[in-house]
C-alpha positions, -999 to 999 in steps of 0.1 A, spaced: -95 -89 212 -126 -78 193 -141 -103 172 -166 -82 153 -161 -98 121 -164 -134 132 -195 -125 152 -213 -111 121 -204 -142 105 -215 -165 130 -248 -144 135 -254 -152 98 -244 -189 99 -264 -199 129 -297 -188 109 -293 -217 85 -299 -192 56 -282 -199 24 -254 -177 11 -264 -157 -18 -247 -158 -53 -219 -133 -56 -225 -111 -87 -205 -81 -83 -204 -70 -119 -219 -85 -153 -206 -116 -169 -195 -111 -205 -229 -125 -216 -250 -99 -200 -244 -75 -230 -266 -45 -222 -243 -35 -194 -211 -34 -217 -230 -16 -245 -240 9 -220 -204 16 -209 -193 49 -219 -176 50 -255 -144 67 -245 -139 39 -218 -147 10 -242 -123 24 -267 -98 26 -242 -103 -10 -228 -103 -25 -263 -71 -7 -274 -55 -20 -242 -63 -56 -256 -54 -51 -289 -20 -41 -278 -18 -77 -263 -29 -95 -294 -7 -124 -304 13 -118 -272 37 -146 -265 38 -154 -228 74 -155 -216 89 -186 -204 100 -190 -168 125 -216 -160 133 -233 -127 165 -215 -128 149 -183 -130 129 -194 -96 162 -205 -82 180 -172 -88 165 -154 -58 181 -180 -34 214 -177 -53 217 -140 -58 189 -123 -39 177 -107 -70 137 -108 -74 132 -82 -101 140 -105 -128 117 -131 -122 90 -109 -111 91 -89 -143 84 -120 -163 58 -133 -138 37 -102 -136 38 -95 -174 22 -127 -179 -8 -114 -157 -8 -78 -169 -14 -91 -203 -39 -117 -197 -61 -93 -179 -59 -68 -208 -71 -92 -232 -98 -104 -208 -114 -72 -205 -111 -64 -240 -130 -95 -250 -158 -88 -225 -163 -54 -239 -161 -63 -275 -174 -99 -276 -163 -110 -308 -140 -137 -298 -109 -124 -313 -90 -122 -280 -102 -158 -269 -72 -177 -283 -45 -156 -267 -67 -157 -232 -68 -194 -235 -32 -195 -239 -27 -174 -207 -51 -194 -187 -30 -227 -195 4 -208 -190 -9 -199 -154 -23 -233 -147 11 -249 -158 32 -230 -134 48 -250 -107 40 -226 -80 19 -193 -78 41 -179 -52 70 -156 -57 105 -171 -48 109 -148 -16 76 -160 -3 84 -198 -9 84 -211 27 58 -226 49 65 -210 82 69 -171 87 105 -157 86 119 -192 77 145 -198 48 129 -202 15 129 -232 -5 148 -230 -36 119 -245 -57 84 -247 -52 66 -280 -45 38 -286 -66 23 -311 -45 22 -287 -14 10 -251 -26 22 -222 -7 -6 -193 -3 13 -162 -5 0 -127 -17 6 -135 -54 -6 -171 -53 -39 -158 -40 -37 -129 -65 -36 -157 -92 -64 -176 -80 -86 -146 -79 -76 -136 -113 -86 -172 -127 -118 -173 -108 -125 -136 -124 -120 -151 -158 -140 -181 -151 -168 -159 -137 -167 -135 -166 -162 -158 -196 -173 -194 -187 -197 -196 -214 -174 -184 -242 -145 -209 -229 -171 -236 -228 -179 -232 -264 -144 -237 -273 -139 -264 -247 -152 -276 -214 -120 -286 -202 -108 -250 -200 -134 -241 -172 -126 -276 -156 -89 -269 -155 -95 -235 -138 -117 -253 -110 -92 -280 -107 -65 -256 -100 -83 -235 -76 -93 -264 -56 -58 -278 -54 -39 -244 -50 -64 -224 -31 -93 -240 -16 -78 -271 1 -47 -253 14 -68 -226 27 -92 -247 46 -68 -273 58 -33 -257 65 -26 -225 85 -4 -200 70 9 -171 93 -12 -141 76 -43 -160 86 -39 -150 121 -33 -169 154 -32 -156 188 -10 -124 195 11 -128 162 13 -95 145 -5 -92 112 2 -67 80 -11 -61 48 -9 -97 36 -38 -106 60 -67 -86 41 -46 -89 8 -47 -125 8 -81 -128 26 -97 -107 -2 -83 -129 -31 -92 -160 -14 -127 -150 -11 -129 -139 -46 -114 -173 -57 -143 -192 -39 -172 -169 -45 -167 -158 -79 -169 -194 -94 -196 -204 -69 -182 -231 -47 -205 -253 -29 -225 -243 3 -204 -261 26 -171 -246 13 -186 -211 11 -196 -212 47 -165 -225 58 -143 -201 40 -167 -171 51 -162 -180 87 -122 -182 83 -120 -150 64 -141 -132 90 -117 -144 117 -87 -133 97 -101 -99 94 -104 -96 132 -66 -108 136 -56 -81 112 -76 -51 130 -63 -61 165 -29 -47 154 -45 -16 137 -52 14 157 -86 28 164 -74 59 148 -73 41 114 -36 50 107 -17 25 84 15 19 99 30 9 65 20 42 48 -2 53 20 11 29 -6 3 -1 16 -31 11 26 -40 1 -7 -31 -36 1 -44 -31 36 -74 -9 41 -86 -11 7 -85 -48 7 -102 -52 40 -130 -31 23 -132 -56 -5 -133 -85 17 -160 -68 37 -181 -58 8 -180 -94 -7 -188 -111 29 -218 -84 32 -231 -90 -4 -233 -128 0 -248 -127 35 -272 -100 22 -262 -73 47 -248 -93 78 -216 -71 78 -231 -39 69 -230 -24 105 -194 -28 104 -190 2 79 -204 23 105 -179 15 130 -158 45 137 -127 24 134 -136 14 98 -145 49 89 -111 61 103 -93 35 83 -111 46 51 -104 83 57 -67 78 63 -58 81 27 -73 115 21 -55 128 54 -19 118 43 -24 132 6 -3 162 1 -10 175 -35 -14 159 -70 10 127 -67 24 132 -36 18 117 -3 33 120 31 53 88 34 74 68 58 87 33 62 89 14 27 62 37 13 69 60 -17 59 97 -19 42 88 -52 19 63 -36 -6 59 -65 -37 79 -76 -70 75 -59 -97 59 -79 -127 35 -79 -116 16 -47 -113 46 -26 -146 60 -39 -163 28 -30 -148 26 3 -160 62 8 -196 52 -3 -196 20 18 -188 42 50 -210 71 42 -183 97 39 -188 120 8 -156 138 15 -136 107 6 -157 100 -23 -150 134 -34 -114 130 -29 -112 99 -50 -132 114 -77 -114 142 -81 -81 123 -85 -99 97 -108 -112 125 -132 -79 143 -136 -54 113 -137 -69 86 -158 -39 76 -178 -19 73 -145 -44 52 -130 -46 26 -160 -7 20 -155 -8 13 -118 4 -20 -107 -26 -26 -85 -50 -19 -114 -29 -39 -138 -23 -70 -118 -60 -74 -104 -86 -83 -127 -114 -77 -102 -101 -42 -98 -104 -36 -135 -140 -46 -136 -149 -25 -104 -134 4 -123 -151 -2 -156 -187 -5 -140 -180 26 -116 -165 47 -143 -197 68 -150 -206 72 -115 -172 86 -106 -166 108 -136 -200 125 -129 -195 128 -93 -197 166 -82 -161 176 -71 -168 214 -70 -167 217 -34 -132 222 -21 -114 195 -2 -109 207 35 -81 190 51 -80 189 90 -49 189 113 -45 155 128 -23 133 151 -24 95 147 -12 82 183 -10 47 172 18 55 149 28 88 161 19 106 127 14 143 131 1 162 101 -6 200 96 -11 223 68 -23 257 54 -25 270 19 14 273 15 29 243 36 21 208 41 39 192 71 42 157 87 63 147 116 68 110 125 72 102 165 60 66 174 87 38 174 109 20 151 89 -12 149 64 -3 121 57 -29 95 82 -23 66 100 -1 92 127 27 86 146 40 115 127 73 111 116 83 144 114 122 148 119 126 110 99 154 93 87 156 59 77 191 43 59 202 10 56 240 -2 31 249 -27 27 212 -32 64 207 -41 86 186 -20 112 204 2 124 180 30 117 144 20 115 108 28 135 89 2 114 57 3 128 25 -6 149 8 -33 137 -23 -54 131 -54 -32 160 -79 -28 169 -108 -7 185 -84 19 153 -60 20 135 -84 45 164 -102 61 187 -96 93 208 -74 71 177 -50 62 193 -19 81 224 -22 61 205 -8 34 212 31 31 174 43 28 165 25 59 190 43 81 181 73 101 212 93 89 195 93 55 162 107 70 157 144 86 174 132 119 204 139 139 234 112 144 241 115 178 274 107 192 283 88 160 253 67 166 221 62 143 190 51 154 182 14 160 152 -8 151 126 -21 173 97 -10 197 121 -1 226 137 27 202 110 52 202 101 87 208 91 97 245 71 124 262 52 134 230 31 165 231 12 179 202 -10 210 199 -33 223 175 -50 257 175 -66 278 146 -34 296 136 -6 272 151 2 235 155 32 219 172 47 185 183 76 179 206 92 149 216 122 132 233 143 112 210 172 100 231 154 66 235 155 61 197 192 60 197 215 33 216 234 59 236 255 46 265 249 76 290 214 72 301 215 111 313 216 122 277 186 142 264 177 152 228 144 171 226 131 179 192 100 205 186 83 214 152 62 247 156 40 257 127 29 294 125 3 294 99 -3 332 100 35 339 93 38 310 71 69 299 91 80 265 104 104 264 133 125 232 143 143 234 174 164 207 187 178 210 223 204 187 238 231 181 264 253 160 240 284 176 225 288 155 193 258 159 171 253 159 131 221 170 118 210 154 86 184 169 60 175 151 29 162 177 2 144 174 -31 161 206 -48 198 214 -46 207 236 -16 222 269 -23 240 285 7 246 320 11 261 327 48 237 312 72 206 311 46 199 283 24 179 286 -5 158 255 -14 135 256 -44 110 281 -35 118 282 4 144 302 24 158 285 52 179 302 81 196 283 111 215 291 141 234 269 166 253 248 140 277 252 111 274 236 77 298 205 71 289 192 38 261 190 11 261 157 -8 243 145 -40 223 113 -36 223 98 -71 189 81 -76 199 51 -100 174 24 -86 143 16 -106 119 19 -79 132 51 -65 131 65 -100 94 62 -99 93 88 -73 121 112 -79 129 125 -114 164 137 -103 192 133 -75 183 141 -39 206 158 -16 218 156 21 226 187 41 249 178 72 254 205 97 273 199 130 259 216 162 282 239 181 255 248 206 230 231 229 202 246 208 198 243 172 170 262 155 160 262 117 133 285 104 116 277 72 96 302 49 
């Protein structure tokens, strides 16, 4: 296992040099910087704060926390928990911009509301060991460091950093309370306990590692903790970054998808940037590492058009707009193409960016956004973005496109983080609009990350663009995988083929099921060919538009589809009633089911 981050930390720490003060953006007292913010931005940020004036922070009762263990519902608790934090952030930013004191009372109320919560962790994360049953209530004497405990620590640390003088003018006990809670809930458990996401041996990591690590670093360095604590946190955080990267392919592909890249790759960037600043450049060389560059550029490679991304696993096709964080990652890794991609999205989707959950929840991101605004809005995006065809071997993700079609095929295995049983599935867009889609995931419940996960319909291969073979859908796990994967890229063509039988629990070991997808860019035609020696095969295709069938032709939105070697069984409507799915799909989806009546099935899409 490479330890590049820990080596960078050790190289600095052994010099005996002092850590620098972390000053990522101006405090509220540094008025010139706020006065120079663009007028339209100041108006927007103050208006967001005004909408929260007099905000009554909703109560959270013990029974609300207990409800997750009792019912599996996590949405009801989270909606109140996050509302508190969203509104407090809006008030803080508005006060920093305006500096008249009219938001301070509501801010103080919010600070004390968060400080008086018995636990900052979410109910589904309320355990001390990975994959262990959750405690029904939080133990206030023994804090759990989960994603949102760390987020809350970073939020309060950022408020302290921005508004300490203003808060002290009201009462010094406000800042004192913040520091006390940070020490008890973040610093002490971080330095003296081991939580699984910190990394250890070969235990697999996921987006939790950089996400939590970033926010612990902010919790410590924004308030300016002592030299000894800062050095200890730096060393531990650097090591966690190495543990995270050991499971990340050198190709930079996020196996959790584009939505989770913003919790994985972008949080890694924020953690690296912070450690680089406080060490005055000791981590700078890591940004020129090919792996870091590849991690950064992934998000542009999986973008389709507008709001759409190629998605798989629990990722949504509407994975969030690019903005300041993507732009800065491109800047850090010296990739103007990524900066241009992020700036283009940022300049055209401002309203959407300010409504996204990652922006609303994290005060540090809001401030990065404000003080990057002018640079990004003025960035030249006139040069066209050139997407290249690519294959990510670490995940098995194949992407090819021309001016008409955007195609992705997922090979790999069924052991991804946030896995769905989707090995061999394809996703296709025409003229930026979805044709064959990956549904995504419903709102998280107690079942989502339990032994019953694959009882959920959206996780099953039968609700992906995949066959049901001899009555069997795919199983989860690294042994259920695509084999003999072959890819080819040329000027006018691209293709991928794979053996899929190993992704299914088939009793006959002589069974074979080979899928090939061939993209003829000159003819604007995609051909899917499935070849098998199995007699009982049903083909499933999930579509965005309602299929209109005429003989062996299917009209699908602006695409024409012909097929041979199968007959139509059914076309089913898939109602979209879940709140999370409704953010991606504005109407019901459809499932086409065909039964193979030959050893070769072929479908052409034009």
